PAKOL-451285 format. One record per residue: residue in three letters; x, y, z of N, C-alpha, C in turn. Coordinates in steps of 0.05 Angstrom, whole numbers, padded with zeros to 5 digits, always signed. Example, Ala and Ser with C-alpha at 12.3 -4.5 7.8 and 13.67 -1.06 7.14 Angstrom:
<seros>
ALA+00264-00114+00156+00246-00090+00156+00264-00066+00156;SER+00257-00045+00142+00273-00021+00143+00258+00001+00157;
</seros>
This chain:
<seros>
MET+00020-00023+00001-00001+00000-00001+00017+00026-00002;ASP+00009+00045-00015+00027+00069-00015+00010+00095-00014;ILE+00021+00116-00015+00007+00144-00006-00012+00150-00029;GLU-00011+00138-00057-00026+00143-00078-00051+00130-00072;GLU-00052+00105-00059-00072+00092-00055-00089+00101-00028;VAL-00076+00117-00011-00088+00131+00010-00103+00157-00003;ARG-00090+00170-00021-00105+00190-00033-00128+00184-00046;ALA-00129+00160-00063-00151+00149-00075-00174+00143-00055;TYR-00167+00129-00031-00186+00120-00011-00197+00146+00004;LEU-00184+00164+00006-00197+00189+00019-00216+00202+00001;ALA-00210+00204-00025-00229+00212-00042-00253+00198-00049;LYS-00256+00175-00039-00278+00158-00041-00305+00169-00028;GLU-00301+00188-00008-00325+00196+00006-00319+00225+00015;ASN-00304+00228+00035-00294+00258+00046-00269+00253+00058;GLY-00258+00275+00066-00232+00276+00082-00231+00268+00109;LEU-00253+00261+00121-00258+00252+00150-00237+00230+00156;ALA-00225+00237+00176-00203+00219+00192-00203+00223+00223;THR-00190+00206+00233-00182+00208+00263-00151+00215+00261;VAL-00144+00237+00276-00114+00239+00283-00107+00235+00308;SER-00089+00222+00309-00075+00217+00340-00048+00225+00344;THR-00041+00237+00367-00014+00242+00374-00009+00231+00401;SER+00013+00232+00410+00022+00224+00440+00026+00246+00456;GLN+00015+00249+00481+00014+00273+00495+00043+00266+00515;ALA+00054+00286+00529+00074+00285+00545+00075+00264+00564;ASP+00051+00257+00574+00050+00237+00595+00045+00208+00582;ALA+00051+00205+00556+00048+00180+00541+00018+00177+00532;ARG-00003+00189+00546-00029+00181+00533-00032+00190+00502;VAL-00052+00180+00491-00058+00186+00463-00080+00204+00463;LEU-00078+00226+00445-00098+00242+00439-00107+00241+00414;SER-00137+00234+00409-00145+00231+00381-00169+00254+00382;SER-00172+00262+00357-00192+00278+00348-00203+00274+00317;VAL-00224+00281+00312-00230+00279+00280-00225+00303+00265;VAL-00213+00302+00243-00205+00321+00228-00213+00316+00195;ASN-00212+00334+00179-00213+00331+00151-00182+00330+00138;CYS-00178+00314+00122-00147+00314+00111-00148+00306+00080;GLY-00126+00310+00071-00120+00300+00041-00093+00293+00037;VAL-00086+00285+00015-00058+00281+00007-00048+00304-00012;ILE-00027+00318-00007-00013+00337-00026+00013+00333-00024;ASP+00030+00349-00046+00054+00346-00048+00067+00365-00025;HIS+00087+00355-00008+00096+00372+00014+00109+00399+00001;PRO+00105+00419+00010+00112+00445-00002+00145+00451+00001;ILE+00159+00435+00011+00185+00443+00017+00197+00416+00002;THR+00192+00392+00008+00207+00371-00002+00195+00357-00027;GLY+00167+00366-00033+00158+00356-00060+00143+00325-00057;VAL+00147+00314-00034+00139+00286-00028+00112+00286-00020;PRO+00095+00269-00030+00070+00266-00023+00064+00256+00010;CYS+00045+00272+00022+00042+00273+00051+00011+00275+00057;VAL-00001+00265+00078-00023+00272+00089-00024+00296+00105;ALA-00043+00315+00097-00046+00341+00105-00072+00343+00120;LEU-00070+00365+00135-00093+00376+00149-00089+00403+00158;VAL-00106+00416+00167-00108+00442+00175-00120+00445+00202;SER-00100+00452+00221-00106+00449+00249-00108+00479+00263;ALA-00129+00478+00282-00129+00507+00295-00107+00514+00310;GLY-00098+00537+00311-00070+00546+00321-00068+00535+00351;GLY-00089+00533+00368-00086+00526+00394-00090+00499+00399;ALA-00090+00482+00386-00094+00452+00387-00076+00441+00399;ALA-00081+00427+00417-00060+00409+00435-00040+00393+00417;ARG-00049+00383+00391-00034+00364+00376-00008+00382+00367;LEU-00014+00407+00364+00012+00422+00353+00035+00419+00370;SER+00029+00423+00399+00052+00420+00421+00060+00393+00418;HIS+00044+00372+00414+00057+00342+00417+00075+00342+00389;VAL+00067+00352+00368+00086+00350+00344+00110+00365+00350;ARG+00106+00390+00362+00134+00408+00366+00150+00392+00384;ARG+00141+00373+00402+00156+00358+00421+00167+00333+00409;GLY+00156+00327+00384+00169+00302+00370+00153+00279+00368;SER+00123+00283+00376+00105+00262+00373+00104+00255+00344;GLN+00099+00228+00337+00095+00217+00313+00062+00223+00309;VAL+00054+00220+00287+00024+00226+00282+00012+00204+00267;THR-00009+00193+00273-00025+00170+00258-00050+00184+00251;ILE-00057+00179+00224-00083+00186+00212-00098+00163+00206;ALA-00119+00157+00215-00135+00133+00211-00162+00142+00194;ILE-00168+00125+00171-00187+00132+00157-00206+00106+00154;ARG-00229+00109+00159-00250+00089+00155-00270+00095+00136;ARG-00275+00073+00117-00298+00071+00102-00311+00048+00103;GLY-00338+00050+00113-00349+00027+00117-00335+00006+00134;TRP-00330-00018+00124-00315-00035+00142-00283-00040+00138;THR-00276-00019+00119-00247-00020+00111-00236+00003+00127;TRP-00208+00002+00124-00193+00027+00137-00163+00024+00126;ARG-00150+00051+00131-00124+00056+00125-00112+00074+00147;SER-00092+00070+00150-00074+00090+00169-00050+00096+00161;VAL-00041+00121+00164-00015+00132+00155-00001+00140+00185;THR+00024+00130+00188+00037+00140+00212+00064+00149+00201;GLY+00075+00173+00217+00102+00187+00211+00102+00210+00227;PRO+00126+00221+00220+00135+00245+00233+00117+00272+00217;ALA+00112+00295+00234+00099+00315+00219+00112+00340+00218;ASP+00109+00357+00196+00119+00384+00198+00097+00401+00199;LEU+00102+00425+00215+00081+00445+00219+00089+00467+00199;ILE+00067+00480+00189+00075+00507+00174+00051+00520+00181;GLY+00057+00546+00194+00034+00566+00208+00052+00591+00212;PRO+00034+00608+00225+00043+00632+00232+00066+00632+00251;GLU+00065+00613+00271+00090+00610+00287+00111+00591+00279;ASP+00108+00574+00259+00125+00554+00245+00128+00560+00219;LEU+00140+00582+00208+00144+00586+00181+00176+00578+00174;PRO+00180+00558+00158+00203+00548+00151+00214+00570+00131;ASP+00241+00566+00125+00255+00582+00102+00241+00578+00079;GLY+00234+00601+00061+00219+00593+00035+00188+00593+00039;ILE+00177+00596+00059+00148+00598+00063+00142+00626+00075;ASP+00131+00643+00062+00121+00667+00071+00092+00669+00079;ALA+00080+00688+00089+00053+00689+00095+00034+00685+00069;GLU+00043+00694+00045+00029+00690+00023+00031+00658+00018;ALA+00052+00643+00015+00051+00617+00012+00036+00603+00032;LEU+00037+00610+00058+00017+00596+00081-00012+00597+00069;ARG-00017+00624+00064-00048+00627+00053-00054+00606+00032;LEU-00040+00604+00011-00042+00583-00011-00042+00557-00003;LEU-00024+00550+00017-00020+00525+00026-00045+00515+00041;LEU-00056+00531+00062-00080+00526+00074-00105+00518+00054;ARG-00105+00535+00034-00126+00529+00015-00120+00503+00004;GLU-00099+00497-00003-00093+00470-00021-00101+00446-00004;VAL-00091+00450+00024-00099+00430+00040-00128+00424+00045;PHE-00142+00448+00047-00173+00447+00049-00191+00435+00027;GLN-00178+00446+00001-00187+00431-00022-00178+00404-00028;ALA-00158+00393-00017-00147+00363-00021-00166+00348-00001;ALA-00177+00359+00023-00192+00344+00041-00223+00348+00031;GLY-00228+00359+00008-00254+00359-00005-00268+00381+00004;GLY-00259+00401+00016-00271+00429+00022-00275+00444-00002;THR-00299+00462+00001-00301+00480-00020-00311+00505-00008;HIS-00310+00529-00020-00316+00552-00007-00328+00572-00024;ASP-00350+00590-00020-00359+00607-00040-00345+00632-00037;ASP-00330+00636-00017-00316+00665-00013-00288+00658-00001;PHE-00268+00651-00020-00238+00645-00008-00227+00667+00000;ASP-00231+00698+00001-00222+00716+00013-00229+00715+00045;GLU-00257+00707+00048-00265+00705+00073-00255+00681+00085;TYR-00251+00656+00071-00238+00636+00083-00206+00642+00093;ASP-00192+00658+00074-00167+00665+00082-00165+00681+00109;ARG-00184+00702+00112-00184+00720+00135-00187+00699+00159;VAL-00208+00683+00158-00212+00668+00181-00189+00651+00192;MET-00177+00638+00171-00153+00622+00176-00131+00639+00189;ALA-00126+00662+00179-00106+00680+00192-00116+00690+00217;ASP-00143+00698+00221-00149+00705+00251-00148+00682+00268;GLU-00150+00657+00260-00149+00632+00280-00123+00625+00282;GLY-00104+00633+00268-00076+00625+00270-00074+00597+00260;ARG-00087+00588+00237-00086+00560+00232-00063+00549+00219;VAL-00059+00522+00224-00028+00513+00216-00036+00487+00195;ALA-00017+00485+00178-00018+00464+00162+00001+00438+00178;VAL-00011+00416+00178-00001+00396+00193+00006+00372+00165;LEU+00032+00367+00162+00040+00350+00141+00054+00328+00151;VAL+00041+00303+00147+00052+00281+00156+00063+00262+00140;ALA+00089+00256+00140+00107+00243+00125+00095+00211+00128;PRO+00091+00199+00105+00082+00170+00108+00101+00149+00114;ASP+00113+00145+00141+00134+00125+00146+00120+00098+00143;ARG+00093+00096+00152+00081+00067+00159+00051+00073+00145;ILE+00045+00057+00124+00012+00057+00118+00003+00027+00122;LEU-00017+00024+00136-00032-00002+00137-00058+00000+00130;GLY-00075-00022+00125-00100-00018+00121-00111-00047+00113;ASN-00137-00053+00116-00148-00077+00104-00169-00072+00081;TYR-00179-00093+00069-00190-00087+00044-00214-00100+00044;
</seros>
């Protein structure tokens, strides 16, 4: 199984998935997110991406080094992707990514997750106001059943 199979699997329904990270006390934190597969804006390698609220606990877990697992279910079948994650957001701007590139990246992730919007200027404003962050998970391990 590879990342392109995960991309096709996500497209079958919607981008809904469960994302899990490990907390400092080793407990697992899971929540439901929308995600999609995009090419990483720095490496060019396909990854699973989601847009996170700027204050979400998962961001501090990733900054601390937590691996991320994204589990996707469609009926009785599932896929999961586990790996390290990069954060790109207002507080996590790597070299070569500026505010404009972040704005476009957040749109790209949203659309890859099946999102549509009637007013992308409004979408951009809300994402900036909320300090939204792109979470990009490198697929070190992909599992699933058929």
